[in-house]
C-alpha positions as CSV (number, residue, x, y, z in Angstrom):
1,M,46.6,-40.4,-75.3
2,G,46.9,-39.6,-71.8
3,R,45.7,-39.9,-68.7
4,S,42.1,-37.7,-68.3
5,A,42.7,-34.0,-67.0
6,V,39.6,-35.0,-64.5
7,P,41.1,-36.3,-60.7
8,S,40.0,-39.7,-59.0
9,L,37.9,-39.8,-55.9
10,A,41.1,-41.0,-54.2
11,D,42.9,-38.0,-55.6
12,R,40.7,-35.5,-54.6
13,L,40.7,-37.0,-51.4
14,R,44.4,-37.1,-50.5
15,A,45.0,-33.3,-51.7
16,S,42.1,-32.8,-49.4
17,Q,43.3,-34.5,-46.9
18,E,47.0,-32.5,-47.3
19,A,45.2,-29.5,-47.2
20,K,43.7,-29.4,-44.4
21,Q,47.3,-30.9,-42.7
22,A,49.2,-28.0,-44.2
23,L,46.5,-25.7,-42.2
24,L,46.8,-27.7,-39.2
25,Q,50.6,-27.0,-39.1
26,R,50.6,-23.4,-40.5
27,A,48.2,-22.6,-37.1
28,Q,49.7,-24.8,-34.7
29,A,53.1,-22.8,-36.0
30,A,51.3,-19.3,-35.7
31,A,50.1,-20.6,-31.7
32,A,53.3,-21.9,-30.8
33,S,55.2,-18.3,-32.0
34,P,56.6,-15.8,-29.4
35,E,54.6,-13.3,-30.3
36,A,51.3,-15.2,-30.4
37,V,52.3,-16.1,-26.6
38,K,52.6,-13.0,-25.6
39,R,49.4,-12.0,-27.2
40,R,47.6,-14.5,-25.5
41,E,49.4,-13.2,-22.2
42,E,48.7,-9.9,-22.8
43,R,45.1,-10.6,-23.3
44,Q,45.1,-12.9,-20.2
45,A,46.6,-9.8,-17.7
46,V,43.9,-7.5,-19.3
47,V,40.5,-10.1,-18.6
48,A,42.5,-10.3,-14.9
49,A,42.7,-6.8,-14.6
50,R,39.0,-6.4,-15.8
51,N,37.9,-9.2,-13.3
52,L,39.6,-7.3,-10.3
53,R,37.6,-4.1,-11.1
54,I,34.5,-5.8,-11.9
55,A,35.1,-7.4,-8.2
56,A,35.9,-4.2,-6.7
57,R,32.6,-2.7,-8.0
58,K,30.6,-5.4,-7.1
59,V,32.5,-4.9,-3.0
60,E,31.8,-1.1,-3.3
61,Q,28.0,-1.7,-4.5
62,A,27.6,-4.1,-1.6
63,H,29.1,-1.6,0.4
64,K,26.5,0.8,-0.3
65,E,24.3,-1.1,-0.3
66,R,24.6,-2.2,3.0
67,E,24.8,1.5,4.1
68,A,21.4,2.2,2.6
69,A,20.3,-0.5,4.4
70,E,21.4,0.3,7.6
71,R,20.7,4.3,7.6
72,A,17.1,3.3,6.0
73,A,16.5,0.8,9.2
74,R,18.4,4.0,11.7
75,E,15.3,6.3,9.9
76,A,12.4,4.1,10.1
77,E,13.6,3.5,14.0
78,A,13.6,7.0,14.6
79,R,10.1,7.3,13.1
80,R,8.5,4.7,14.8
81,V,9.8,6.5,18.2
82,E,8.6,9.5,17.1
83,E,5.3,7.6,16.1
84,E,5.1,6.4,19.7
85,A,6.1,9.7,21.5
86,R,3.5,11.6,19.4
87,A,0.3,8.5,20.3
88,A,1.4,9.0,23.7
89,A,1.3,12.8,23.7
90,E,-1.9,11.9,21.9
91,E,-2.9,9.8,25.2
92,E,-2.3,12.2,27.4
93,A,-4.1,15.0,25.7
94,R,-6.8,13.0,25.5
95,A,-6.5,12.0,28.9
96,A,-6.3,16.0,30.1
97,A,-9.2,16.5,27.8
98,E,-11.4,13.7,29.4
99,L,-10.1,14.7,32.9
100,Q,-11.4,18.3,32.2
101,R,-14.6,17.2,30.7
102,A,-15.3,14.9,33.9
103,R,-14.4,18.2,36.4
104,R,-16.7,20.0,34.5
105,E,-19.4,17.7,34.6
106,A,-18.6,17.1,38.2
107,A,-19.0,21.0,38.6
108,E,-22.4,21.4,36.6
109,Q,-24.1,18.6,38.6
110,A,-22.7,20.4,42.0
111,E,-24.5,23.5,40.5
112,R,-27.5,21.3,39.7
113,E,-27.4,19.3,42.9
114,A,-27.1,23.1,45.1
115,I,-29.8,24.3,42.5
116,L,-32.0,21.4,43.7
117,A,-31.4,21.5,47.2
118,A,-32.0,25.6,47.1
119,R,-35.2,24.4,45.6
120,R,-35.8,21.9,48.1
121,A,-34.5,24.2,50.9
122,G,-37.5,27.2,49.3
123,R,-40.6,24.7,49.1
124,K,-39.8,23.4,52.9
125,A,-39.7,27.4,54.1
126,K,-42.5,27.8,52.2
127,K,-44.4,24.8,53.7
128,R,-43.8,25.8,57.4
129,R,-44.4,29.0,56.7
130,G,-47.8,28.3,55.2
131,R,-48.7,25.8,58.5
């Protein structure tokens, strides 16, 4: 009789090691081939171009954001100036109305004083006539 058809543990380990070694050699040969190097360089060029486009978009976005911020600041300044002008105009209108009211009150007071003076003068004249 001959040997058994079932391989021993050592035979299986050796076969596994040889298969791994062959696989590694094929992968190294494929990686070192000029076609693989060329494909790798092309992928790197594509990645570099993509990174440049992304960086350009980021720069453009930052530029747009800065312009928007500047525009918002200008608009806010214009609104502030407009509010100040409106407040000053309202204050002037209030002061003018107050002045007009004070003049009207002074005129009414003067008129009341004149009426009272006329009444006093009339009473005084009546008193003199009655004597």
